[in-house]
C-alpha positions in Angstrom: 73.2 83.6 79.4 75.0 86.9 79.9 75.7 85.9 83.6 77.9 83.0 82.4 79.8 85.3 80.0 80.1 88.0 82.7 81.4 85.4 85.2 84.0 84.1 82.6 85.2 87.6 82.0 85.7 88.3 85.7 87.4 85.0 86.4 89.9 85.4 83.5 90.6 89.1 84.1 89.4 89.9 80.5 87.6 93.1 79.7 85.0 93.8 77.0 87.7 95.6 75.0 90.2 92.8 75.3 87.7 90.1 74.4 86.5 92.1 71.4 90.0 92.5 70.2 90.7 88.7 70.4 87.4 87.8 68.7 87.7 90.4 66.0 84.5 92.4 66.7 83.7 95.9 68.0 83.5 96.3 71.8 79.9 97.4 71.4 79.1 94.0 70.0 80.5 92.2 73.1 78.6 94.8 75.2 75.4 93.7 73.5 76.2 90.0 74.3 76.3 91.1 78.0 73.5 93.6 78.3 71.0 92.4 75.7 71.4 88.6 75.8 72.5 88.6 72.2 73.8 85.3 70.8 77.1 85.6 68.9 77.6 84.1 65.5 79.0 80.5 65.8 82.5 81.6 64.7 82.4 84.4 67.3 81.1 82.0 70.0 84.0 79.6 69.3 86.7 82.4 69.3 85.3 84.0 72.5 85.1 80.6 74.3 88.8 79.9 73.3 89.9 83.3 74.5 88.1 82.7 77.9 89.4 79.1 78.2 85.8 77.8 78.3 83.7 75.7 76.0 81.0 77.5 74.0 78.3 75.3 75.5 79.3 76.4 79.0 78.8 80.1 78.2 75.9 79.8 75.8 74.2 76.5 76.8 70.9 77.1 75.1 72.5 77.0 71.7 73.6 73.4 72.2 71.0 71.9 74.6 68.9 69.3 72.9 65.3 69.8 73.8 63.7 69.4 70.5 62.6 66.1 68.9 65.2 64.4 66.7 63.2 65.0 63.5 63.3 68.8 64.1 67.0 69.1 64.6 68.1 69.4 60.9 65.8 72.4 60.5 66.9 73.9 63.8 70.5 73.9 62.5 69.4 75.5 59.3 67.3 78.1 61.1 70.1 79.0 63.5 72.6 79.7 60.7 70.3 81.3 58.2 70.9 84.8 56.9 67.3 85.2 55.9 64.0 83.7 57.0 60.7 84.1 55.2 57.8 82.6 57.2 54.1 82.2 56.3 51.4 81.2 58.9 47.7 81.1 58.3 46.4 79.7 61.6 48.9 80.6 64.4 51.6 83.2 64.7 55.2 82.4 63.8 57.1 80.5 66.5 60.0 82.9 66.5 57.6 85.7 67.5 55.5 83.9 70.1 55.3 85.0 73.7 55.8 82.3 76.4 52.0 82.3 77.3 51.0 82.1 73.6 53.5 79.3 72.9 52.2 77.4 75.9 48.6 77.8 74.8 49.4 76.6 71.2 51.4 73.6 72.4 48.9 72.6 75.0 45.9 73.1 72.8 47.3 70.9 70.0 46.8 67.8 72.1 49.7 66.0 70.5 52.3 66.6 73.2 52.1 64.8 76.6 51.3 67.2 79.4 54.6 66.4 81.1 56.5 67.5 78.0 54.8 70.8 77.4 57.2 73.0 79.4 60.2 71.4 77.7 58.8 72.3 74.3 57.9 75.8 75.4 61.5 76.3 76.6 62.8 75.0 73.3 60.6 77.3 71.3 61.7 80.3 73.4 65.4 79.4 73.1 65.1 79.3 69.3 64.0 83.0 69.4 67.6 83.9 70.3 68.4 83.7 66.6 66.6 87.0 66.2 68.6 88.6 69.1 72.1 87.6 68.1 74.6 90.2 67.0 74.1 89.4 63.3 70.4 88.4 63.1 68.8 87.1 59.9 66.5 89.3 57.9 63.1 87.9 59.1 60.0 88.5 57.1 56.7 87.0 58.2 53.4 86.9 56.4 50.4 86.0 58.6 46.7 85.6 57.9 44.5 88.0 59.8 42.6 85.0 61.1 45.6 84.2 63.3 45.3 87.6 64.9 41.6 87.0 65.6 41.8 83.5 67.1 41.6 83.6 70.9 44.6 81.4 71.6 45.0 81.4 75.4 42.4 84.0 76.0 42.1 87.8 75.6 45.0 88.8 77.9 47.4 86.3 76.1 46.3 87.6 72.7 46.7 91.3 73.7 50.2 90.6 75.1 51.1 88.5 72.0 50.1 91.1 69.4 51.7 93.9 71.3 54.9 91.9 71.4 54.8 91.6 67.6 54.3 95.3 67.3 57.4 95.9 69.4 59.4 93.4 67.3 58.4 95.2 64.2 60.5 98.2 65.4 63.6 96.1 64.9 65.2 96.9 61.5 65.6 93.2 60.6 62.0 92.2 61.4 59.1 92.7 59.0 55.6 91.5 59.4 52.9 91.6 56.8 49.2 90.7 57.3 46.9 89.1 54.7 43.6 90.9 55.4 40.4 88.9 55.9 38.9 90.5 52.8 41.2 88.4 50.6 39.4 85.3 49.3 41.0 82.1 48.2 44.8 82.4 47.9 47.9 80.2 48.0 48.2 80.5 51.8 45.2 78.2 52.2 47.4 75.3 51.3 49.3 75.5 54.6 52.2 77.2 56.4 55.9 77.1 55.3 59.3 78.7 56.0 62.1 79.5 53.6 65.6 79.9 54.9 68.4 81.5 52.9 71.8 80.1 53.9 75.1 81.9 54.0 76.1 80.1 50.8 73.0 81.4 49.1 71.2 78.1 49.2 67.5 78.2 49.9 65.8 75.5 52.0 62.2 75.1 52.8 60.3 73.7 55.8 56.8 72.3 55.9 54.9 71.4 59.0 52.1 68.9 59.6 50.2 67.2 62.4 53.0 64.7 63.1 56.3 66.3 62.2 58.0 68.8 59.9 59.8 68.2 56.6 62.9 69.9 55.3 62.5 70.5 51.5 65.7 71.1 49.6 65.1 69.7 46.1 65.1 72.3 43.3 61.4 71.6 42.4 60.3 71.7 46.0 62.1 75.0 46.7 60.7 76.5 43.5 57.2 75.6 44.4 57.5 77.1 47.9 59.1 80.2 46.5 56.1 80.6 44.1 53.8 80.2 47.1 55.7 82.8 49.0 55.4 85.3 46.1 51.7 84.6 46.0 51.0 85.1 49.7 53.4 88.1 49.9 51.5 89.7 47.0 48.2 89.5 48.9 49.6 91.0 52.1 49.4 94.6 53.3 52.5 96.7 53.4 54.6 96.6 56.6 53.3 99.9 58.0 49.7 99.1 57.1 50.2 95.7 58.8 51.5 97.4 62.0 48.4 99.7 61.9 46.1 96.6 61.7 48.1 94.9 64.4 47.5 97.9 66.6 43.8 97.9 65.9 43.4 94.2 66.6 45.5 94.5 69.9 42.9 96.9 71.2 40.1 94.5 70.5 41.7 92.1 72.9 41.8 94.5 75.9 
């Protein structure tokens, strides 16, 4: 994506400083769009595209390309604009933290997606991860069951790469991962995975997944129930630094 932005700057004679001034951001922010593939906030995308005489979809195509099933799009929009994401997974690792090889193994192994569509779904999942690399990323907190770290999805090499990728992600100030250790018995997480998104207007919306499709939950009672489940699973999880230590230990078992 940074190639399209770099090309637009060159063709219009704009500089990092001039574009930053017109968009109303620091030049370092524009620099990150170029060098780190960061995705600007929607309002900044619009302002930058106008300043460059382009459409936002030309410069940042993956933010508008429709590769997901129609039922997923409402949640995708919520996820993209969220200021906070709280994610619990008991069987696999969160999609926004998955490596390409791990995502491919998960999507292939599920058996619900035609083989010809696997790569399209993998690409869509990886594109969604740009939400954590934009210049104003949401605060992302994940709680995962230790069982997800021990399941050989894709084989030993894939698991080692995947867990090392999560450890690297944990160094980012906006990403926190907590592990529910295997020593914990029955707890709320056994009822299934979920995500909570906090929107810019302070609304909280939930998302529940199943074998066929996902469900956006926005009713007060639904959100209250998911919030209670979050507090329960978070209470059983290790602290962030303890979780990183456990992740490091488990990564070594996959070498």
